[in-house]
N, CA, C and O atoms as a Tinker XYZ file with bonds, in Angstrom:
   516  protein
     1  N     30.929000  -11.808000  -57.010000    73     2
     2  CA    30.423000  -11.740000  -55.656000    64     1     3
     3  C     31.461000  -11.053000  -54.782000    63     2     4     5
     4  O     32.633000  -11.429000  -54.807000    81     3
     5  N     31.056000  -10.064000  -54.019000    73     3     6
     6  CA    31.979000   -9.303000  -53.178000    64     5     7
     7  C     32.419000  -10.146000  -51.991000    63     6     8     9
     8  O     31.642000  -10.921000  -51.434000    81     7
     9  N     33.681000   -9.977000  -51.616000    73     7    10
    10  CA    34.222000  -10.694000  -50.478000    64     9    11
    11  C     33.754000  -10.017000  -49.194000    63    10    12    13
    12  O     33.803000   -8.792000  -49.086000    81    11
    13  N     33.297000  -10.809000  -48.215000    73    11    14
    14  CA    32.824000  -10.256000  -46.944000    64    13    15
    15  C     34.009000   -9.915000  -46.052000    63    14    16    17
    16  O     35.008000  -10.634000  -46.025000    81    15
    17  N     33.885000   -8.813000  -45.324000    73    15    18
    18  CA    34.906000   -8.477000  -44.341000    64    17    19
    19  C     34.598000   -9.234000  -43.058000    63    18    20    21
    20  O     33.493000   -9.749000  -42.883000    81    19
    21  N     35.572000   -9.300000  -42.169000    73    19    22
    22  CA    35.401000  -10.010000  -40.907000    64    21    23
    23  C     34.222000   -9.443000  -40.127000    63    22    24    25
    24  O     33.472000  -10.204000  -39.516000    81    23
    25  N     34.043000   -8.132000  -40.133000    73    23    26
    26  CA    32.962000   -7.503000  -39.391000    64    25    27
    27  C     31.588000   -7.906000  -39.911000    63    26    28    29
    28  O     30.617000   -7.902000  -39.155000    81    27
    29  N     31.494000   -8.255000  -41.202000    73    27    30
    30  CA    30.214000   -8.601000  -41.801000    64    29    31
    31  C     29.807000  -10.045000  -41.547000    63    30    32    33
    32  O     28.633000  -10.389000  -41.692000    81    31
    33  N     30.750000  -10.889000  -41.174000    73    31    34
    34  CA    30.446000  -12.293000  -40.965000    64    33    35
    35  C     29.651000  -12.474000  -39.676000    63    34    36    37
    36  O     29.928000  -11.823000  -38.669000    81    35
    37  N     28.682000  -13.347000  -39.716000    73    35    38
    38  CA    27.867000  -13.647000  -38.550000    64    37    39
    39  C     28.390000  -14.943000  -37.942000    63    38    40    41
    40  O     28.490000  -15.966000  -38.619000    81    39
    41  N     28.723000  -14.883000  -36.647000    73    39    42
    42  CA    29.223000  -16.074000  -35.963000    64    41    43
    43  C     28.071000  -17.027000  -35.678000    63    42    44    45
    44  O     27.023000  -16.627000  -35.171000    81    43
    45  N     28.284000  -18.287000  -36.013000    73    43    46
    46  CA    27.314000  -19.341000  -35.735000    64    45    47
    47  C     28.110000  -20.590000  -35.381000    63    46    48    49
    48  O     28.597000  -21.303000  -36.259000    81    47
    49  N     28.233000  -20.842000  -34.084000    73    47    50
    50  CA    29.087000  -21.922000  -33.602000    64    49    51
    51  C     28.645000  -23.294000  -34.131000    63    50    52    53
    52  O     29.438000  -24.236000  -34.130000    81    51
    53  N     27.404000  -23.415000  -34.578000    73    51    54
    54  CA    26.921000  -24.684000  -35.115000    64    53    55
    55  C     27.296000  -24.880000  -36.586000    63    54    56    57
    56  O     27.150000  -25.977000  -37.126000    81    55
    57  N     27.774000  -23.826000  -37.224000    73    55    58
    58  CA    28.184000  -23.909000  -38.613000    64    57    59
    59  C     29.606000  -24.450000  -38.702000    63    58    60    61
    60  O     30.498000  -23.992000  -37.987000    81    59
    61  N     29.813000  -25.417000  -39.575000    73    59    62
    62  CA    31.105000  -26.091000  -39.711000    64    61    63
    63  C     32.264000  -25.121000  -39.933000    63    62    64    65
    64  O     33.337000  -25.302000  -39.359000    81    63
    65  N     32.060000  -24.110000  -40.748000    73    63    66
    66  CA    33.143000  -23.209000  -41.102000    64    65    67
    67  C     33.273000  -21.990000  -40.207000    63    66    68    69
    68  O     34.103000  -21.120000  -40.469000    81    67
    69  N     32.478000  -21.913000  -39.168000    73    67    70
    70  CA    32.492000  -20.719000  -38.333000    64    69    71
    71  C     33.753000  -20.673000  -37.462000    63    70    72    73
    72  O     34.077000  -21.634000  -36.765000    81    71
    73  N     34.445000  -19.552000  -37.517000    73    71    74
    74  CA    35.680000  -19.398000  -36.743000    64    73    75
    75  C     35.418000  -19.291000  -35.245000    63    74    76    77
    76  O     36.343000  -19.427000  -34.444000    81    75
    77  N     34.171000  -19.051000  -34.862000    73    75    78
    78  CA    33.885000  -18.997000  -33.427000    64    77    79
    79  C     34.067000  -20.363000  -32.774000    63    78    80    81
    80  O     34.321000  -20.439000  -31.572000    81    79
    81  N     33.943000  -21.433000  -33.536000    73    79    82
    82  CA    34.188000  -22.772000  -32.988000    64    81    83
    83  C     35.617000  -22.873000  -32.463000    63    82    84    85
    84  O     35.864000  -23.358000  -31.359000    81    83
    85  N     36.537000  -22.405000  -33.281000    73    83    86
    86  CA    37.946000  -22.470000  -32.897000    64    85    87
    87  C     38.199000  -21.599000  -31.666000    63    86    88    89
    88  O     38.886000  -22.027000  -30.738000    81    87
    89  N     37.657000  -20.399000  -31.651000    73    87    90
    90  CA    37.848000  -19.503000  -30.505000    64    89    91
    91  C     37.222000  -20.097000  -29.247000    63    90    92    93
    92  O     37.791000  -19.989000  -28.161000    81    91
    93  N     36.061000  -20.718000  -29.386000    73    91    94
    94  CA    35.400000  -21.360000  -28.248000    64    93    95
    95  C     36.245000  -22.512000  -27.722000    63    94    96    97
    96  O     36.390000  -22.691000  -26.513000    81    95
    97  N     36.794000  -23.283000  -28.637000    73    95    98
    98  CA    37.670000  -24.387000  -28.243000    64    97    99
    99  C     38.897000  -23.862000  -27.489000    63    98   100   101
   100  O     39.346000  -24.479000  -26.523000    81    99
   101  N     39.426000  -22.745000  -27.923000    73    99   102
   102  CA    40.606000  -22.179000  -27.280000    64   101   103
   103  C     40.335000  -21.795000  -25.828000    63   102   104   105
   104  O     41.170000  -22.043000  -24.959000    81   103
   105  N     39.184000  -21.196000  -25.558000    73   103   106
   106  CA    38.920000  -20.724000  -24.189000    64   105   107
   107  C     38.345000  -21.807000  -23.290000    63   106   108   109
   108  O     38.414000  -21.683000  -22.067000    81   107
   109  N     37.779000  -22.868000  -23.863000    73   107   110
   110  CA    37.184000  -23.903000  -23.023000    64   109   111
   111  C     38.065000  -25.133000  -22.870000    63   110   112   113
   112  O     37.690000  -26.075000  -22.172000    81   111
   113  N     39.219000  -25.143000  -23.503000    73   111   114
   114  CA    40.154000  -26.234000  -23.279000    64   113   115
   115  C     40.571000  -26.224000  -21.813000    63   114   116   117
   116  O     40.675000  -25.163000  -21.199000    81   115
   117  N     40.808000  -27.402000  -21.258000    73   115   118
   118  CA    41.093000  -27.527000  -19.831000    64   117   119
   119  C     42.184000  -26.572000  -19.349000    63   118   120   121
   120  O     41.980000  -25.844000  -18.378000    81   119
   121  N     43.320000  -26.568000  -20.007000    73   119   122
   122  CA    44.437000  -25.765000  -19.512000    64   121   123
   123  C     44.202000  -24.275000  -19.747000    63   122   124   125
   124  O     44.577000  -23.451000  -18.913000    81   123
   125  N     43.590000  -23.927000  -20.867000    73   123   126
   126  CA    43.308000  -22.519000  -21.141000    64   125   127
   127  C     42.291000  -21.965000  -20.158000    63   126   128   129
   128  O     42.454000  -20.858000  -19.646000    81   127
   129  N     41.247000  -22.730000  -19.895000    73   127   130
   130  CA    40.225000  -22.305000  -18.949000    64   129   131
   131  C     40.850000  -22.058000  -17.575000    63   130   132   133
   132  O     40.536000  -21.068000  -16.915000    81   131
   133  N     41.725000  -22.953000  -17.151000    73   131   134
   134  CA    42.376000  -22.796000  -15.849000    64   133   135
   135  C     43.357000  -21.620000  -15.848000    63   134   136   137
   136  O     43.466000  -20.909000  -14.849000    81   135
   137  N     44.067000  -21.414000  -16.950000    73   135   138
   138  CA    44.993000  -20.281000  -17.032000    64   137   139
   139  C     44.228000  -18.965000  -16.970000    63   138   140   141
   140  O     44.625000  -18.052000  -16.247000    81   139
   141  N     43.147000  -18.862000  -17.714000    73   139   142
   142  CA    42.337000  -17.642000  -17.685000    64   141   143
   143  C     41.781000  -17.395000  -16.285000    63   142   144   145
   144  O     41.770000  -16.258000  -15.813000    81   143
   145  N     41.322000  -18.449000  -15.623000    73   143   146
   146  CA    40.786000  -18.315000  -14.272000    64   145   147
   147  C     41.866000  -17.871000  -13.294000    63   146   148   149
   148  O     41.607000  -17.045000  -12.419000    81   147
   149  N     43.064000  -18.407000  -13.433000    73   147   150
   150  CA    44.167000  -18.001000  -12.558000    64   149   151
   151  C     44.546000  -16.550000  -12.809000    63   150   152   153
   152  O     44.839000  -15.815000  -11.866000    81   151
   153  N     44.545000  -16.135000  -14.056000    73   151   154
   154  CA    44.883000  -14.750000  -14.385000    64   153   155
   155  C     43.814000  -13.773000  -13.907000    63   154   156   157
   156  O     44.085000  -12.580000  -13.769000    81   155
   157  N     42.614000  -14.263000  -13.655000    73   155   158
   158  CA    41.564000  -13.408000  -13.096000    64   157   159
   159  C     41.918000  -13.010000  -11.670000    63   158   160   161
   160  O     41.491000  -11.958000  -11.194000    81   159
   161  N     42.693000  -13.841000  -10.989000    73   159   162
   162  CA    43.120000  -13.549000   -9.614000    64   161   163
   163  C     44.130000  -12.416000   -9.601000    63   162   164   165
   164  O     44.051000  -11.508000   -8.774000    81   163
   165  N     45.080000  -12.479000  -10.526000    73   163   166
   166  CA    46.126000  -11.463000  -10.640000    64   165   167
   167  C     47.027000  -11.829000  -11.812000    63   166   168   169
   168  O     46.999000  -12.964000  -12.287000    81   167
   169  N     47.830000  -10.867000  -12.283000    73   167   170
   170  CA    48.829000  -11.205000  -13.300000    64   169   171
   171  C     49.811000  -12.233000  -12.723000    63   170   172   173
   172  O     50.078000  -12.246000  -11.521000    81   171
   173  N     50.334000  -13.078000  -13.585000    73   171   174
   174  CA    51.256000  -14.125000  -13.138000    64   173   175
   175  C     52.426000  -14.250000  -14.107000    63   174   176   177
   176  O     52.295000  -14.019000  -15.309000    81   175
   177  N     53.552000  -14.617000  -13.556000    73   175   178
   178  CA    54.670000  -15.050000  -14.375000    64   177   179
   179  C     54.400000  -16.489000  -14.790000    63   178   180   181
   180  O     53.547000  -17.161000  -14.210000    81   179
   181  N     55.128000  -16.956000  -15.793000    73   179   182
   182  CA    54.908000  -18.292000  -16.327000    64   181   183
   183  C     55.033000  -19.361000  -15.238000    63   182   184   185
   184  O     54.161000  -20.220000  -15.104000    81   183
   185  N     56.107000  -19.305000  -14.471000    73   183   186
   186  CA    56.333000  -20.308000  -13.426000    64   185   187
   187  C     55.242000  -20.297000  -12.366000    63   186   188   189
   188  O     54.856000  -21.347000  -11.852000    81   187
   189  N     54.746000  -19.108000  -12.039000    73   187   190
   190  CA    53.659000  -19.001000  -11.066000    64   189   191
   191  C     52.398000  -19.679000  -11.601000    63   190   192   193
   192  O     51.706000  -20.393000  -10.876000    81   191
   193  N     52.116000  -19.443000  -12.877000    73   191   194
   194  CA    50.950000  -20.081000  -13.493000    64   193   195
   195  C     51.099000  -21.597000  -13.501000    63   194   196   197
   196  O     50.148000  -22.324000  -13.214000    81   195
   197  N     52.269000  -22.057000  -13.822000    73   195   198
   198  CA    52.504000  -23.505000  -13.882000    64   197   199
   199  C     52.312000  -24.141000  -12.513000    63   198   200   201
   200  O     51.756000  -25.235000  -12.408000    81   199
   201  N     52.768000  -23.464000  -11.464000    73   199   202
   202  CA    52.564000  -23.989000  -10.111000    64   201   203
   203  C     51.098000  -23.911000   -9.694000    63   202   204   205
   204  O     50.600000  -24.791000   -8.992000    81   203
   205  N     50.411000  -22.859000  -10.127000    73   203   206
   206  CA    49.004000  -22.668000   -9.765000    64   205   207
   207  C     48.110000  -23.726000  -10.424000    63   206   208   209
   208  O     47.133000  -24.179000   -9.828000    81   207
   209  N     48.452000  -24.109000  -11.647000    73   207   210
   210  CA    47.652000  -25.074000  -12.410000    64   209   211
   211  C     48.329000  -26.437000  -12.299000    63   210   212   213
   212  O     49.120000  -26.816000  -13.162000    81   211
   213  N     48.020000  -27.153000  -11.258000    73   211   214
   214  CA    48.667000  -28.442000  -11.011000    64   213   215
   215  C     48.401000  -29.410000  -12.160000    63   214   216   217
   216  O     47.267000  -29.556000  -12.616000    81   215
   217  N     49.459000  -30.065000  -12.616000    73   215   218
   218  CA    49.328000  -31.087000  -13.647000    64   217   219
   219  C     49.591000  -30.628000  -15.064000    63   218   220   221
   220  O     49.746000  -31.461000  -15.957000    81   219
   221  N     49.647000  -29.316000  -15.302000    73   219   222
   222  CA    49.888000  -28.837000  -16.658000    64   221   223
   223  C     51.381000  -28.934000  -16.972000    63   222   224   225
   224  O     52.224000  -28.611000  -16.136000    81   223
   225  N     51.690000  -29.380000  -18.176000    73   223   226
   226  CA    53.094000  -29.425000  -18.596000    64   225   227
   227  C     53.509000  -28.039000  -19.083000    63   226   228   229
   228  O     52.669000  -27.214000  -19.443000    81   227
   229  N     54.792000  -27.804000  -19.087000    73   227   230
   230  CA    55.316000  -26.532000  -19.573000    64   229   231
   231  C     54.899000  -26.302000  -21.021000    63   230   232   233
   232  O     54.523000  -25.192000  -21.399000    81   231
   233  N     54.967000  -27.360000  -21.830000    73   231   234
   234  CA    54.613000  -27.261000  -23.245000    64   233   235
   235  C     53.142000  -26.882000  -23.429000    63   234   236   237
   236  O     52.830000  -25.984000  -24.211000    81   235
   237  N     52.241000  -27.554000  -22.722000    73   235   238
   238  CA    50.809000  -27.289000  -22.877000    64   237   239
   239  C     50.447000  -25.891000  -22.385000    63   238   240   241
   240  O     49.614000  -25.217000  -22.993000    81   239
   241  N     51.062000  -25.452000  -21.297000    73   239   242
   242  CA    50.788000  -24.115000  -20.794000    64   241   243
   243  C     51.293000  -23.066000  -21.772000    63   242   244   245
   244  O     50.594000  -22.093000  -22.055000    81   243
   245  N     52.498000  -23.255000  -22.288000    73   243   246
   246  CA    53.065000  -22.299000  -23.244000    64   245   247
   247  C     52.199000  -22.212000  -24.502000    63   246   248   249
   248  O     51.917000  -21.116000  -24.986000    81   247
   249  N     51.781000  -23.352000  -25.028000    73   247   250
   250  CA    50.926000  -23.360000  -26.226000    64   249   251
   251  C     49.596000  -22.672000  -25.944000    63   250   252   253
   252  O     49.111000  -21.887000  -26.758000    81   251
   253  N     49.016000  -22.968000  -24.803000    73   251   254
   254  CA    47.737000  -22.360000  -24.444000    64   253   255
   255  C     47.842000  -20.855000  -24.299000    63   254   256   257
   256  O     46.978000  -20.124000  -24.785000    81   255
   257  N     48.883000  -20.383000  -23.642000    73   255   258
   258  CA    49.067000  -18.946000  -23.458000    64   257   259
   259  C     49.307000  -18.246000  -24.791000    63   258   260   261
   260  O     48.799000  -17.148000  -25.016000    81   259
   261  N     50.075000  -18.875000  -25.673000    73   259   262
   262  CA    50.305000  -18.285000  -26.997000    64   261   263
   263  C     48.994000  -18.157000  -27.765000    63   262   264   265
   264  O     48.746000  -17.142000  -28.417000    81   263
   265  N     48.168000  -19.175000  -27.687000    73   263   266
   266  CA    46.879000  -19.151000  -28.374000    64   265   267
   267  C     45.969000  -18.086000  -27.784000    63   266   268   269
   268  O     45.320000  -17.343000  -28.520000    81   267
   269  N     45.917000  -18.010000  -26.452000    73   267   270
   270  CA    45.070000  -17.015000  -25.795000    64   269   271
   271  C     45.556000  -15.598000  -26.087000    63   270   272   273
   272  O     44.753000  -14.673000  -26.203000    81   271
   273  N     46.859000  -15.435000  -26.203000    73   271   274
   274  CA    47.414000  -14.125000  -26.562000    64   273   275
   275  C     47.024000  -13.786000  -28.000000    63   274   276   277
   276  O     46.614000  -12.660000  -28.282000    81   275
   277  N     47.149000  -14.740000  -28.893000    73   275   278
   278  CA    46.815000  -14.520000  -30.303000    64   277   279
   279  C     45.340000  -14.154000  -30.473000    63   278   280   281
   280  O     44.991000  -13.321000  -31.309000    81   279
   281  N     44.486000  -14.783000  -29.676000    73   279   282
   282  CA    43.047000  -14.516000  -29.753000    64   281   283
   283  C     42.641000  -13.225000  -29.037000    63   282   284   285
   284  O     41.494000  -12.792000  -29.143000    81   283
   285  N     43.572000  -12.614000  -28.312000    73   283   286
   286  CA    43.272000  -11.337000  -27.664000    64   285   287
   287  C     42.730000  -11.421000  -26.252000    63   286   288   289
   288  O     42.237000  -10.422000  -25.728000    81   287
   289  N     42.807000  -12.581000  -25.622000    73   287   290
   290  CA    42.313000  -12.731000  -24.250000    64   289   291
   291  C     43.378000  -12.434000  -23.214000    63   290   292   293
   292  O     43.069000  -12.021000  -22.096000    81   291
   293  N     44.640000  -12.645000  -23.587000    73   291   294
   294  CA    45.768000  -12.519000  -22.655000    64   293   295
   295  C     46.814000  -11.588000  -23.257000    63   294   296   297
   296  O     47.060000  -11.591000  -24.463000    81   295
   297  N     47.423000  -10.789000  -22.379000    73   295   298
   298  CA    48.529000   -9.919000  -22.784000    64   297   299
   299  C     49.813000  -10.462000  -22.165000    63   298   300   301
   300  O     49.853000  -10.784000  -20.977000    81   299
   301  N     50.842000  -10.557000  -22.965000    73   299   302
   302  CA    52.158000  -11.027000  -22.527000    64   301   303
   303  C     53.087000   -9.825000  -22.498000    63   302   304   305
   304  O     53.258000   -9.137000  -23.504000    81   303
   305  N     53.685000   -9.578000  -21.342000    73   303   306
   306  CA    54.593000   -8.440000  -21.210000    64   305   307
   307  C     55.971000   -8.920000  -20.764000    63   306   308   309
   308  O     56.113000   -9.602000  -19.749000    81   307
   309  N     56.972000   -8.551000  -21.540000    73   307   310
   310  CA    58.351000   -8.906000  -21.224000    64   309   311
   311  C     58.967000   -7.742000  -20.453000    63   310   312   313
   312  O     59.004000   -6.612000  -20.940000    81   311
   313  N     59.446000   -8.030000  -19.255000    73   311   314
   314  CA    60.101000   -7.009000  -18.428000    64   313   315
   315  C     61.609000   -7.088000  -18.650000    63   314   316   317
   316  O     62.208000   -8.160000  -18.554000    81   315
   317  N     62.204000   -5.953000  -18.943000    73   315   318
   318  CA    63.640000   -5.899000  -19.229000    64   317   319
   319  C     64.426000   -5.787000  -17.937000    63   318   320   321
   320  O     65.071000   -4.774000  -17.669000    81   319
   321  N     64.363000   -6.832000  -17.153000    73   319   322
   322  CA    65.117000   -6.877000  -15.910000    64   321   323
   323  C     66.224000   -7.903000  -16.068000    63   322   324   325
   324  O     66.304000   -8.597000  -17.081000    81   323
   325  N     67.064000   -7.990000  -15.071000    73   323   326
   326  CA    68.107000   -9.013000  -15.093000    64   325   327
   327  C     67.850000   -9.918000  -13.901000    63   326   328   329
   328  O     67.979000   -9.462000  -12.765000    81   327
   329  N     67.497000  -11.163000  -14.103000    73   327   330
   330  CA    67.193000  -11.775000  -15.402000    64   329   331
   331  C     65.840000  -11.278000  -15.920000    63   330   332   333
   332  O     64.994000  -10.863000  -15.128000    81   331
   333  N     65.628000  -11.314000  -17.230000    73   331   334
   334  CA    64.345000  -10.874000  -17.780000    64   333   335
   335  C     63.230000  -11.822000  -17.347000    63   334   336   337
   336  O     63.458000  -13.013000  -17.138000    81   335
   337  N     62.038000  -11.281000  -17.218000    73   335   338
   338  CA    60.901000  -12.154000  -16.942000    64   337   339
   339  C     59.683000  -11.689000  -17.720000    63   338   340   341
   340  O     59.578000  -10.540000  -18.149000    81   339
   341  N     58.770000  -12.633000  -17.881000    73   339   342
   342  CA    57.555000  -12.400000  -18.662000    64   341   343
   343  C     56.368000  -12.518000  -17.720000    63   342   344   345
   344  O     56.297000  -13.424000  -16.889000    81   343
   345  N     55.440000  -11.586000  -17.869000    73   343   346
   346  CA    54.233000  -11.598000  -17.050000    64   345   347
   347  C     53.013000  -11.663000  -17.964000    63   346   348   349
   348  O     52.974000  -11.030000  -19.019000    81   347
   349  N     52.039000  -12.427000  -17.546000    73   347   350
   350  CA    50.795000  -12.578000  -18.294000    64   349   351
   351  C     49.663000  -11.947000  -17.495000    63   350   352   353
   352  O     49.602000  -12.062000  -16.271000    81   351
   353  N     48.767000  -11.276000  -18.221000    73   351   354
   354  CA    47.593000  -10.681000  -17.597000    64   353   355
   355  C     46.444000  -10.734000  -18.592000    63   354   356   357
   356  O     46.648000  -10.897000  -19.795000    81   355
   357  N     45.240000  -10.595000  -18.069000    73   355   358
   358  CA    44.073000  -10.571000  -18.942000    64   357   359
   359  C     44.000000   -9.249000  -19.686000    63   358   360   361
   360  O     44.370000   -8.208000  -19.143000    81   359
   361  N     43.532000   -9.282000  -20.908000    73   359   362
   362  CA    43.201000   -8.058000  -21.636000    64   361   363
   363  C     41.800000   -7.632000  -21.192000    63   362   364   365
   364  O     41.175000   -8.313000  -20.379000    81   363
   365  N     41.314000   -6.534000  -21.711000    73   363   366
   366  CA    39.950000   -6.125000  -21.409000    64   365   367
   367  C     38.943000   -7.184000  -21.822000    63   366   368   369
   368  O     37.998000   -7.479000  -21.091000    81   367
   369  N     39.156000   -7.751000  -23.003000    73   367   370
   370  CA    38.260000   -8.816000  -23.479000    64   369   371
   371  C     38.354000  -10.042000  -22.577000    63   370   372   373
   372  O     37.345000  -10.680000  -22.277000    81   371
   373  N     39.562000  -10.366000  -22.151000    73   371   374
   374  CA    39.747000  -11.500000  -21.243000    64   373   375
   375  C     39.040000  -11.278000  -19.917000    63   374   376   377
   376  O     38.444000  -12.199000  -19.360000    81   375
   377  N     39.109000  -10.044000  -19.412000    73   375   378
   378  CA    38.432000   -9.723000  -18.158000    64   377   379
   379  C     36.914000   -9.835000  -18.303000    63   378   380   381
   380  O     36.226000  -10.182000  -17.344000    81   379
   381  N     36.392000   -9.545000  -19.490000    73   379   382
   382  CA    34.954000   -9.707000  -19.742000    64   381   383
   383  C     34.578000  -11.183000  -19.863000    63   382   384   385
   384  O     33.482000  -11.583000  -19.467000    81   383
   385  N     35.477000  -11.983000  -20.405000    73   383   386
   386  CA    35.222000  -13.407000  -20.622000    64   385   387
   387  C     35.218000  -14.204000  -19.321000    63   386   388   389
   388  O     34.370000  -15.076000  -19.129000    81   387
   389  N     36.147000  -13.912000  -18.442000    73   387   390
   390  CA    36.390000  -14.746000  -17.272000    64   389   391
   391  C     35.178000  -14.950000  -16.360000    63   390   392   393
   392  O     34.986000  -16.070000  -15.888000    81   391
   393  N     34.358000  -13.947000  -16.085000    73   391   394
   394  CA    33.197000  -14.227000  -15.216000    64   393   395
   395  C     32.294000  -15.344000  -15.761000    63   394   396   397
   396  O     31.693000  -16.089000  -14.987000    81   395
   397  N     32.201000  -15.458000  -17.074000    73   395   398
   398  CA    31.404000  -16.529000  -17.669000    64   397   399
   399  C     32.056000  -17.889000  -17.409000    63   398   400   401
   400  O     31.371000  -18.868000  -17.114000    81   399
   401  N     33.378000  -17.937000  -17.520000    73   399   402
   402  CA    34.096000  -19.181000  -17.266000    64   401   403
   403  C     34.023000  -19.555000  -15.794000    63   402   404   405
   404  O     33.842000  -20.725000  -15.456000    81   403
   405  N     34.164000  -18.564000  -14.916000    73   403   406
   406  CA    34.084000  -18.834000  -13.480000    64   405   407
   407  C     32.691000  -19.333000  -13.105000    63   406   408   409
   408  O     32.548000  -20.193000  -12.235000    81   407
   409  N     31.665000  -18.794000  -13.763000    73   407   410
   410  CA    30.310000  -19.280000  -13.527000    64   409   411
   411  C     30.169000  -20.746000  -13.909000    63   410   412   413
   412  O     29.524000  -21.519000  -13.201000    81   411
   413  N     30.771000  -21.124000  -15.024000    73   411   414
   414  CA    30.753000  -22.518000  -15.460000    64   413   415
   415  C     31.492000  -23.400000  -14.457000    63   414   416   417
   416  O     31.000000  -24.465000  -14.082000    81   415
   417  N     32.663000  -22.959000  -14.026000    73   415   418
   418  CA    33.442000  -23.718000  -13.045000    64   417   419
   419  C     32.647000  -23.884000  -11.761000    63   418   420   421
   420  O     32.556000  -24.991000  -11.230000    81   419
   421  N     32.070000  -22.799000  -11.253000    73   419   422
   422  CA    31.279000  -22.866000  -10.019000    64   421   423
   423  C     30.101000  -23.823000  -10.175000    63   422   424   425
   424  O     29.806000  -24.610000   -9.276000    81   423
   425  N     29.432000  -23.748000  -11.321000    73   423   426
   426  CA    28.285000  -24.621000  -11.560000    64   425   427
   427  C     28.708000  -26.089000  -11.531000    63   426   428   429
   428  O     28.077000  -26.907000  -10.861000    81   427
   429  N     29.771000  -26.420000  -12.256000    73   427   430
   430  CA    30.238000  -27.811000  -12.316000    64   429   431
   431  C     30.702000  -28.274000  -10.938000    63   430   432   433
   432  O     30.344000  -29.370000  -10.506000    81   431
   433  N     31.490000  -27.461000  -10.242000    73   431   434
   434  CA    31.953000  -27.851000   -8.905000    64   433   435
   435  C     30.780000  -28.079000   -7.960000    63   434   436   437
   436  O     30.803000  -29.012000   -7.157000    81   435
   437  N     29.761000  -27.238000   -8.048000    73   435   438
   438  CA    28.593000  -27.380000   -7.187000    64   437   439
   439  C     27.751000  -28.608000   -7.497000    63   438   440   441
   440  O     27.015000  -29.094000   -6.638000    81   439
   441  N     27.856000  -29.106000   -8.715000    73   439   442
   442  CA    27.083000  -30.279000   -9.128000    64   441   443
   443  C     27.846000  -31.589000   -8.960000    63   442   444   445
   444  O     27.324000  -32.642000   -9.327000    81   443
   445  N     29.050000  -31.560000   -8.424000    73   443   446
   446  CA    29.860000  -32.769000   -8.367000    64   445   447
   447  C     29.222000  -33.923000   -7.603000    63   446   448   449
   448  O     29.375000  -35.067000   -8.030000    81   447
   449  N     28.513000  -33.691000   -6.494000    73   447   450
   450  CA    27.850000  -34.848000   -5.860000    64   449   451
   451  C     26.858000  -35.529000   -6.822000    63   450   452   453
   452  O     26.805000  -36.757000   -6.884000    81   451
   453  N     26.087000  -34.747000   -7.558000    73   451   454
   454  CA    25.135000  -35.314000   -8.516000    64   453   455
   455  C     25.871000  -35.976000   -9.683000    63   454   456   457
   456  O     25.442000  -37.018000  -10.176000    81   455
   457  N     26.971000  -35.377000  -10.122000    73   455   458
   458  CA    27.759000  -35.964000  -11.215000    64   457   459
   459  C     28.324000  -37.306000  -10.774000    63   458   460   461
   460  O     28.246000  -38.284000  -11.517000    81   459
   461  N     28.889000  -37.364000   -9.580000    73   459   462
   462  CA    29.464000  -38.629000   -9.087000    64   461   463
   463  C     28.378000  -39.698000   -8.936000    63   462   464   465
   464  O     28.611000  -40.867000   -9.241000    81   463
   465  N     27.207000  -39.303000   -8.472000    73   463   466
   466  CA    26.098000  -40.252000   -8.342000    64   465   467
   467  C     25.682000  -40.764000   -9.717000    63   466   468   469
   468  O     25.434000  -41.958000   -9.886000    81   467
   469  N     25.604000  -39.866000  -10.702000    73   467   470
   470  CA    25.241000  -40.269000  -12.060000    64   469   471
   471  C     26.297000  -41.202000  -12.640000    63   470   472   473
   472  O     25.963000  -42.179000  -13.310000    81   471
   473  N     27.570000  -40.906000  -12.386000    73   471   474
   474  CA    28.649000  -41.763000  -12.884000    64   473   475
   475  C     28.566000  -43.157000  -12.262000    63   474   476   477
   476  O     28.717000  -44.167000  -12.949000    81   475
   477  N     28.323000  -43.194000  -10.951000    73   475   478
   478  CA    28.231000  -44.487000  -10.258000    64   477   479
   479  C     27.063000  -45.308000  -10.810000    63   478   480   481
   480  O     27.196000  -46.512000  -11.027000    81   479
   481  N     25.913000  -44.652000  -11.036000    73   479   482
   482  CA    24.756000  -45.354000  -11.597000    64   481   483
   483  C     25.052000  -45.852000  -13.004000    63   482   484   485
   484  O     24.705000  -46.982000  -13.347000    81   483
   485  N     25.692000  -45.020000  -13.824000    73   483   486
   486  CA    26.032000  -45.428000  -15.184000    64   485   487
   487  C     27.038000  -46.576000  -15.176000    63   486   488   489
   488  O     26.954000  -47.484000  -16.004000    81   487
   489  N     27.977000  -46.538000  -14.252000    73   487   490
   490  CA    28.996000  -47.601000  -14.159000    64   489   491
   491  C     28.395000  -48.935000  -13.732000    63   490   492   493
   492  O     28.940000  -49.993000  -14.044000    81   491
   493  N     27.268000  -48.886000  -13.015000    73   491   494
   494  CA    26.570000  -50.124000  -12.651000    64   493   495
   495  C     25.983000  -50.795000  -13.885000    63   494   496   497
   496  O     25.983000  -52.020000  -14.007000    81   495
   497  N     25.485000  -49.967000  -14.796000    73   495   498
   498  CA    24.870000  -50.481000  -16.023000    64   497   499
   499  C     25.924000  -50.890000  -17.041000    63   498   500   501
   500  O     25.837000  -51.953000  -17.656000    81   499
   501  N     26.918000  -50.031000  -17.208000    73   499   502
   502  CA    27.979000  -50.272000  -18.175000    64   501   503
   503  C     29.298000  -49.872000  -17.537000    63   502   504   505
   504  O     29.647000  -48.691000  -17.522000    81   503
   505  N     30.041000  -50.851000  -17.003000    73   503   506
   506  CA    31.313000  -50.521000  -16.332000    64   505   507
   507  C     32.264000  -49.789000  -17.266000    63   506   508   509
   508  O     32.319000  -50.079000  -18.461000    81   507
   509  N     33.038000  -48.806000  -16.699000    73   507   510
   510  CA    34.001000  -48.079000  -17.546000    64   509   511
   511  C     35.080000  -49.002000  -18.071000    63   510   512   513
   512  O     35.422000  -50.001000  -17.438000    81   511
   513  N     35.613000  -48.660000  -19.233000    73   511   514
   514  CA    36.660000  -49.496000  -19.852000    64   513   515
   515  C     37.989000  -49.253000  -19.227000    63   514   516
   516  O     38.979000  -49.868000  -19.622000    81   515
């Protein structure tokens, strides 16, 4: 049986072995989603991103950016200045991805009154642990 090339594989996120699951997880993780959204505003240095994304640890942001770079959504550029600094920006693919993520963010933010009402009703029936 001939081995399939990457181009021949059909992505099916519902399939256990599909690599699109992993890629989807990478872009929809809380910190990655926020990093991509921040980079849609403009390129950022690491410290700027960390300040922009309140609550993210240095470790989680670094891991997320490395993953997003590996997947081709983010470009990391090292500037040979003194002191040296690193800047992150979206790649072309990242720029195509971000409007979809921003749409999701806008949708969720716009539904928060209904979400809070649903949570309050659910908590009446079964209090949170």
